[in-house]
TORNU-663149 format. One record per residue (C-alpha): x, y negated, z negated; residue in three letters. Coordinates in steps of 0.05 Angstrom, whole numbers, m for minus. Each point is the difference from the previous one (the first is absolute). Example, Ala and Ser with C-alpha at 12.3 -4.5 7.8 and 13.67 -1.06 7.14 Angstrom:
<pts>
       x       y       z  type
     246      90    m156   ala
      27     m69      13   ser
</pts>
This chain:
<pts>
       x       y       z  type
   m3496    2532    2245   met
     m71       6      24   val
     m26      67      25   ser
     m41      m8      63   leu
     m37      65      m8   thr
     m56     m31     m42   ala
     m59     m39      26   leu
     m38     m48     m43   phe
     m51      39     m38   lys
     m42     m62     m11   asn
      m3     m13      75   glu
     m18      72      16   glu
     m53       3     m53   glu
     m30     m65      24   lys
      m2      25      71   lys
     m33      64     m23   asp
     m52     m39     m38   glu
     m21     m47      55   asp
       8      52      54   gly
      44     m46      42   ser
      51      29      46   asp
      58     m41      25   asp
      37      31      58   asp
      50     m55      10   ser
      57      46     m18   gly
      23     m40     m60   thr
     m21       8     m72   tyr
       9     m41     m63   tyr
      40      37     m52   tyr
      18     m15     m72   asn
      70      10     m28   thr
     m30      11     m69   glu
     m36      62      26   ala
      67      33      12   ser
      25     m13     m70   gly
      65     m31      25   thr
      27     m71       7   arg
      50     m34      45   leu
      68     m13     m31   gln
      24     m68     m22   arg
      56     m32      41   arg
      42     m50     m38   glu
      30     m61      35   pro
      76      m9       6   pro
      38     m19     m62   ser
      m7     m74     m16   gly
     m63      m9      41   ser
     m60     m36     m30   arg
     m49      37      45   leu
     m50      49     m30   pro
       2      75      10   asp
     m34      28      62   thr
     m28      69      18   leu
      47      51      31   gln
     m30      28      64   thr
      57      11      48   ser
      18      71     m22   his
     m63      37      20   leu
       7      71      24   leu
     m16      25      70   leu
     m64      35     m20   tyr
     m25     m62     m37   glu
       7     m46      61   arg
     m25      55      46   phe
     m64      10     m39   lys
     m12     m74      m9   ala
       2     m13      75   tyr
     m38      63      19   gln
     m55      m3     m51   asp
      m7     m72     m22   tyr
      29     m51      48   met
      m2      26      72   leu
     m41      63       1   gly
     m15      21      72   asp
       4     m70      30   cys
      25     m16      70   lys
      57     m49      13   pro
     m49     m56      17   ser
     m35      11     m67   glu
      61      m2     m45   val
      m9     m73     m20   lys
     m73       9     m17   asp
      13      63     m41   phe
      58     m35     m37   thr
     m44     m60     m16   ala
     m55      46     m26   asp
      50      37     m43   tyr
      28     m65     m30   leu
     m70     m27     m13   glu
     m16      61     m42   lys
      66       5     m38   thr
      30     m70      m9   val
     m24     m47     m54   glu
     m31     m60      37   pro
      29     m56     m44   cys
      32     m24     m65   asp
      62      44      m5   trp
      74     m15      m4   leu
      52      22      51   ala
      70     m16      22   leu
       4     m30      69   trp
      62      37      22   ser
      42     m16      62   thr
      72      11      21   asp
      22     m65     m33   ile
     m46     m11     m60   phe
     m50      29     m49   asp
     m53     m48     m26   val
     m56      13     m50   leu
     m68     m16      29   val
     m73      11     m18   glu
     m45      32      53   val
     m64     m39       9   arg
     m30      38      59   asp
      17      59      45   val
     m14      m3      75   glu
       2      74      18   val
     m13     m11      75   lys
      63     m43       6   asp
      40      39     m52   leu
      12     m64     m38   lys
     m12     m28     m69   ala
     m16     m71     m20   arg
      46     m17     m58   val
      14     m55     m50   arg
      69     m15     m30   leu
       6      17     m74   val
      27     m59     m39   leu
      50     m10     m28   pro
      38      30      60   leu
      28      69     m11   gln
      45      24      56   cys
      64      36      20   asp
      38     m22      62   thr
      53      33      43   arg
      46     m49      36   gly
     m46     m60      m4   cys
     m26     m53     m48   glu
     m75      m2     m13   leu
     m37     m49     m45   asp
     m74     m12     m14   glu
      m7     m54      54   glu
      33      43      54   ala
     m43      61     m19   thr
     m64     m42       1   thr
      19     m27      69   ser
      13      69      26   leu
     m67      25     m25   leu
     m36     m60      31   glu
      33      15      66   ala
     m29      70      m2   thr
     m68     m26     m24   gln
      14      37     m65   his
      m5      66      36   lys
      54      54      m5   val
       3      70      30   pro
     m26      55     m46   leu
      63      40      16   gln
      42     m53     m35   gln
     m37       5     m67   leu
      26      42     m58   gln
     m54       9     m53   val
      19     m21     m71   val
      m4      55     m52   his
     m58       2     m48   glu
      m2      46     m61   glu
     m73      15      13   ser
      16      34      66   gly
     m57     m38      35   asp
      46     m23      56   met
      30      67      17   asp
     m48      15      57   gln
      12     m69      30   thr
      75       9      m2   ala
      m6      69      30   leu
     m44     m24      57   ala
      48     m57      17   leu
      57      50       0   glu
     m36      45      50   his
     m14     m59      46   val
      71     m26      m8   arg
      31      68      16   phe
     m48      12      58   phe
      16     m65      37   tyr
      75       6     m14   lys
      12      73      17   his
     m61      29      37   ile
     m36     m51      42   trp
      27     m20      68   arg
     m24     m63      35   glu
     m14      40      63   trp
     m43      53     m34   asp
     m67     m34      11   glu
      15      m9      74   glu
       2      74      13   glu
     m41      15      63   glu
     m28      63     m32   asp
     m32     m27     m63   asp
     m44      60     m13   asp
      45      38     m47   phe
      12       7     m75   asp
      52     m53     m16   tyr
      21      34     m64   phe
      14      66      34   val
      33     m29      62   arg
      43     m54     m32   cys
      m4      m8     m76   val
      16      71     m21   glu
      62      11      43   pro
      27     m69     m16   arg
      m8       6     m75   ile
      32      69       1   arg
      58     m27      41   leu
       8     m57     m50   tyr
       8      49     m58   tyr
      45      46      41   asp
      46     m59      12   met
      m5     m22     m72   leu
      20      69     m24   glu
      58       7      50   asp
     m34      54      41   arg
      12     m37      65   val
      70     m12      29   pro
      26     m71      m9   ala
      11      m6      75   gly
     m73      17      14   leu
     m23     m50     m53   val
      42     m54      34   ala
     m29      18      68   glu
     m71      m2     m27   tyr
      10     m69     m30   gln
      32     m23      65   ser
     m58      27      41   leu
     m50     m35     m45   leu
      36     m66      10   glu
       4       9      75   lys
     m72      21       5   cys
     m22     m61     m40   ser
      40     m47      44   gln
     m27      32      63   cys
     m72      m5     m26   phe
       9     m73     m17   gln
      29     m15      69   gln
     m58      37      33   phe
     m52     m35     m42   ser
      30     m68      15   ala
       2      15      75   leu
     m71      27       0   arg
     m28     m60     m36   ser
      31     m46      52   gly
     m34      34      59   leu
     m65     m23      32   ser
     m48      53      26   ala
     m21     m45      59   asp
      69     m22      22   ser
      32      26      64   asp
      63     m42      m7   ser
      67      32      16   glu
      24     m15     m71   leu
     m57      39     m31   asp
      11      58      48   asn
      73       3     m21   val
     m20      m4     m73   ser
     m50      56      10   met
      53      47      28   val
      46     m20     m57   glu
     m57      16     m48   gly
      m7      70      28   leu
      74      10     m10   lys
      m7     m22     m72   leu
     m59      48      m8   cys
      43      57      25   asp
      56     m19     m49   gln
     m50      m6     m57   leu
     m29      69      13   glu
      70      29       3   thr
      17     m29     m68   phe
     m66      23     m30   lys
      10      70      27   arg
      70       4     m31   lys
     m28     m25     m66   leu
     m54      54       0   arg
      52      53      14   ile
      40     m21     m62   ile
     m64      m5     m42   glu
     m23      70      18   asn
      41      51     m41   pro
      m3      55      53   leu
      18     m46      58   leu
      54     m31     m44   arg
      31      69      m7   tyr
      m1      18      74   val
       8     m67      34   leu
      27     m56     m43   ala
      70     m27      m7   tyr
      38      28     m59   lys
      60     m43     m11   gly
      44     m31     m53   asn
      14     m74       0   thr
      68       7     m32   arg
      28      38      60   gln
      m9     m63      42   gln
      55     m34     m39   cys
      48      59       1   val
      45     m16      59   gln
      52      43      33   ser
      71     m17     m21   arg
      33      29      62   gly
      72      24       0   pro
      51     m28     m50   arg
      42     m57      25   ala
      63      42     m12   ser
     m28      58      39   gly
      12      47     m59   ala
     m47      57     m18   lys
     m19      18     m71   val
     m20      67     m29   val
     m48      m9     m59   his
      m2      58     m49   val
     m61       3     m45   val
       6      39     m65   thr
     m13     m12     m74   ala
      55      51     m17   ser
      32      59      34   cys
      44      59     m18   ser
      71       9      25   thr
     m24      58      44   val
     m52     m46      33   gln
      52     m54      10   leu
      50      48      31   gln
     m53      28      45   ser
     m21     m71      21   leu
      71     m20      14   leu
      16      61      43   ser
     m66       4      37   ala
     m17     m73      13   arg
      46     m54     m28   leu
      68      23      27   val
     m25       9      72   pro
     m38     m66      m3   leu
      55     m41     m33   cys
      57      20      46   ser
       4     m71      26   ser
      28     m54     m44   glu
     m59     m47       9   asp
     m50      46     m35   thr
     m20     m19     m71   glu
     m36      42     m53   ile
     m50     m32     m48   gln
     m37      35     m57   phe
     m71     m15     m22   his
     m45      28     m54   arg
     m65      m3      39   glu
     m19       3      75   pro
     m34     m69       4   gly
      64     m38     m17   ser
      40      41      49   ala
     m49     m15      58   val
      m2     m74     m19   asp
      76      m2       5   ser
       2      31      69   cys
      20     m32      65   tyr
      m9      29      69   gln
      35      67       9   gly
       8      15     m75   asp
     m11      69     m30   leu
     m37      15     m65   val
      14      67     m32   ile
     m47      19     m57   val
      27      54     m47   leu
     m47      50     m33   pro
     m44     m28     m55   gly
     m68     m32     m12   ile
       1     m74      14   tyr
     m60     m42     m24   ser
     m10     m66      36   val
     m48     m55     m20   ser
       0     m42      63   ser
      m8      14      74   ser
      60      19      43   ile
       8     m42      63   phe
      46      22      56   ile
      11     m57      49   pro
      67      24      30   asp
      23      60      39   ser
      27      44     m55   ile
       2      73     m19   thr
     m26      26     m67   ile
      13      73     m15   glu
      m7      45     m61   gly
      61      40     m19   phe
     m36      66     m12   gly
     m69      30      11   phe
     m61     m46      m1   pro
     m26      29     m65   asp
      67     m18     m33   glu
       1     m73      25   val
     m65     m33     m24   val
     m20     m73       5   ile
     m63     m13     m39   glu
     m43     m63      m3   lys
     m46      m3     m60   lys
     m18     m74      m5   ser
     m61     m27      35   arg
      15     m37      64   gly
     m14      m8      74   asp
      53      44      33   ser
      55      49     m16   phe
      48      m2      59   val
      m6     m49      59   glu
      45       5      60   ser
      11     m55      51   thr
      71      17      22   gly
      16      14      73   ala
      29      69     m15   asp
     m12      27     m71   val
      15      72     m20   arg
     m27      38     m61   leu
      16      71     m19   ser
       0      50     m57   asn
     m41     m42     m49   ile
     m65      12     m37   lys
     m45     m61     m10   phe
     m53       3     m55   ile
     m53     m55      m4   gln
     m47     m15     m57   his
     m58     m49     m10   asp
      12     m33      68   ala
     m40     m47      43   ile
      35      14      67   glu
      36      59      32   gly
      64      33     m22   val
      37     m24      62   leu
     m16     m53      52   cys
      38      m8      66   val
     m19     m72      14   arg
      47     m11      58   gln
      63      30      29   gly
      16      74      m2   thr
       1      49     m58   leu
      29      69       6   asn
     m19      45     m58   met
      24      71      m9   glu
      m8      53     m54   asn
     m37     m45     m49   cys
     m57      14     m48   val
     m55     m52     m10   leu
     m47       8     m59   gln
     m51     m54      15   cys
     m53     m36     m40   asp
     m39     m42      50   thr
      19       1      74   thr
      62      39      20   gly
      42     m27      57   val
     m25     m61      40   ile
      28     m14      69   val
     m18     m71      19   arg
      m9     m29      70   thr
      65      m2      41   ser
      36      42     m53   ala
      32      69      12   arg
       2      60     m46   leu
      36      65       9   thr
     m19      48     m56   met
      32      69       2   asn
      m4      59     m50   met
     m35     m40     m54   cys
     m53      19     m50   asp
     m56     m50     m15   leu
     m58      11     m48   tyr
     m47     m32     m50   gly
     m24     m60      39   ser
     m69     m27     m19   lys
      m2     m29      70   gly
      34      26      62   ala
      66      37      m3   gly
      26     m38      61   val
     m35     m63      25   glu
      19     m20      72   ile
     m17     m69      28   tyr
     m10     m22      72   pro
      64     m15      38   gly
      43      43     m45   ser
      44      60      19   val
      m2      60     m46   cys
      35      67       4   ser
     m20      54     m50   leu
      39      65       6   val
       0      59     m49   gly
     m36     m35     m57   asn
     m50      24     m52   gly
     m58     m48     m13   ile
     m49      26     m50   his
     m47     m15     m59   his
     m16     m70      25   cys
     m67     m32      15   lys
      17       4      74   asp
      63      28      31   gly
      15     m49      55   ile
     m41     m63      14   leu
      11     m29      70   ile
     m26     m71      13   lys
     m18      m6      73   asp
     m32     m69       1   phe
      52     m39      38   ala
      m8     m74      12   asp
      16     m29      67   gln
      72      m9     m19   met
       9      69     m32   asp
      10      66      34   ala
     m27      66     m25   met
      45      37     m49   pro
      49      49      29   ser
       3      64     m41   ile
      41      64       2   thr
     m25      57     m44   met
      38      66       2   glu
       3      59     m48   asn
     m35     m35     m58   asn
     m43      36     m51   val
     m61     m41     m20   ile
     m42      34     m52   his
     m45      m6     m61   asn
     m20     m72      13   asn
     m66     m24     m27   glu
     m24     m30      65   gly
      30      10      69   tyr
      68      26      21   gly
       4     m54      53   val
     m51     m56       6   ile
      m3     m53      55   leu
     m29     m68     m17   val
     m29     m39      59   lys
     m53     m52      16   pro
     m68      31       8   ser
     m38       1      65   ser
     m74      16       2   gly
      18      70      23   glu
      46      11     m60   asp
     m55     m19     m49   leu
     m51      44      36   phe
      46      60       2   leu
      17     m10     m74   ala
     m74       4     m17   glu
     m18      52      53   his
      61      45       7   pro
     m37      53      38   his
     m23     m44      57   thr
      65     m17      35   gln
     m22      39      61   glu
     m61     m46       7   glu
      40     m61      21   lys
     m36     m11      66   gln
     m10     m67      33   gly
     m30     m53     m46   gly
     m37      48     m46   ser
      53      m9     m55   leu
      m7     m76       0   asp
     m75       4      m4   arg
       3      49     m58   his
      49     m44     m37   leu
     m45     m61       7   ile
     m61      39     m23   ser
      34      31     m61   thr
      39     m61     m24   ser
     m57     m33     m37   ser
      44     m47     m39   ser
      33     m29      62   thr
     m39     m34      55   pro
      27      10      70   pro
      47     m53      24   val
     m28     m50      50   asp
      58      m7      48   thr
     m31     m59      37   thr
       0     m51     m56   ser
      26     m16     m69   thr
     m56       0     m50   ser
      40     m23     m60   ser
     m26     m58     m40   ser
      71     m26       3   ser
      m3     m11      76   leu
     m64     m35      23   pro
      35     m65      17   leu
      59      35      32   leu
     m45      42      44   ala
     m43     m60      19   ala
      62     m38      21   ser
      17      53      50   ala
     m61     m12      44   lys
      16     m23      71   asn
      74      m8     m18   ser
      60      22      40   ala
      23      38     m61   asp
     m67      36      m8   gly
      24      67      25   asp
      63      m1     m42   ala
     m40     m21     m60   ala
     m51      55      11   ala
      56      50       6   ser
      32     m25     m64   ala
     m68       1     m33   gly
     m12      72      18   arg
      69      19     m26   lys
     m14     m39     m64   trp
     m69      33      m8   gln
      32      68       8   phe
      53     m15     m52   ser
     m54     m24     m48   arg
     m38      64      10   gln
      61      40     m19   leu
      16     m46     m58   ser
     m70       3     m30   arg
      m6      75       6   asn
      62      31     m30   val
     m21      70      19   glu
      44      54     m27   met
      m1      74      16   ser
      48      58       0   ser
      m6      67      33   arg
      42      62       9   ala
      26      14      70   val
      28      63      29   glu
      68     m27      17   asp
      39     m64       8   leu
      66      27      27   lys
     m17     m22      71   asp
     m13     m71     m22   his
      45     m51      34   gln
      30     m24     m66   val
      40      66      m2   phe
      65       3      39   val
      11      71     m24   ser
     m45      45     m42   phe
      22      72      m9   gln
      14      53     m53   gly
     m41     m33     m54   asn
     m39      41     m51   gln
     m66     m23     m33   phe
     m27      37     m60   lys
     m56     m10     m50   arg
     m14     m74      14   asn
     m66     m17     m34   gly
     m41     m34      54   val
      38      25      61   gly
      67       1      35   asp
     m17     m57      47   phe
     m49     m58      m6   gly
     m17     m70      24   thr
     m22     m60     m41   phe
     m40     m51      40   cys
     m14     m69     m28   tyr
</pts>
């Protein structure tokens, strides 16, 4: 594998000798200077095709450095194509090399006769006799020749796999094609070059977060549900952009027809949708915003459906134990089983591990977990209203998840009850427990977390009494808009933040409703309680100037914000200045829908302003207990929280 830390010595020496200075942001580099070679990739067994160069397993820092130092530099979105062409011109052999023309259905050996870097294409000639592999189709020399003639013998550079040479002369060409292939497949978005604010470093704004997200997903550091949502958002955003582009291209700037006016209003709606999708994508791409704002879900839970009550109406008691003594069995019988099984329709089933017991439950069943340490390898999903209780103290009844995965326990049942159990999580991606919907009542439990602790999703309810939660690398308790959460008598400590409250309700969501009484929140790295909310100009100003809250008089604050926000021009609320809207705006002149369009345009412009400038700030505040998210806030103790007891995070 090639190391990207070395520049070509010959090129540098030549530049030093002639005194030239190329500030294009890309540099020619030689793989021989690094002393390493790309690895050979052999074709599938039975194939007649030659070996190619393996380039698909580059590390994060190798791709990162290639884009930052050689290919993109400090270019703007509108300059990406020119910088890429310049990079290819300096690194790709111009002609007379062999490659596999590789598509989804065939691989064909071709000779490259010329490279057109501006169009990202190569002019090729078929190597005879024909050497090819096909997948689900038949391909002969005549058909391949016809296909090449139809494309004027030009194929995309991204579809070329360089043939291996022992000399290593083609390594840099293969590497350059890989960087371009990866960039246009995983980094570049077709709407990037249409950003209204083009005056920013494209690598910093877009490339770096996207490439880091790609490797986070590749290495299972992002929940599967969030990966699925990101891919879905990309698809929706692409469809919306294509619809908008098609509508815009069909408008005439001089037309006042009613049809064009309707199309213009529809275009503004598509703009609004497009900016919403782009904003959500940026939230997922930004690691900090992903932590405080983004969806954290598991796709498997969508297919775990509630069974409801048994057809017979019978209730089952599920006893979980690997083995037990006669004393434990007698105690279990006298304390729990005899009272529960007084009716003839109650059945008792035994299980060796908790997951199988929960999977066997119907509505109204009871799971009793005897003392022991139970290691589980998969997530535990609770879709029905059941009760799970440990028969003993929490430290005696331990459920431990060691394998890597999205979630530990997910609850969607209407009325789920947990008690007297210790949950230990290792090497996790998501929280130890997620209440996705329904109600969860948890009492006298211990939660030793790894990532986030307890997540309470929108419309879900959590009652957590007399529990001990610690060790979360995120928030101990994460509360979403529209949820109801009651925390009474708990200890929440040694987490990044104690309680994270997300107060950024959409139009359909209410604020969370929270009861906090007699909790001890201590020794957290950040805040004891932190409130996440959309930022206003005032929030950003107070975060940067915490001592000037008393100066909020008239319009002085707004003027100060405009003068100090050098990276963000003030919003023109009378027009839309985006390059995406000139025809739409022109179509609004002298039309009956002009006012509505202008209003929509102002709304769209404001949303773009927020989308472009993902401003983030946090600040300590004196108190949050009077905030309207709290139904009751009394008797809580805060001790030794690193940044402060209360804080706000504005985005």
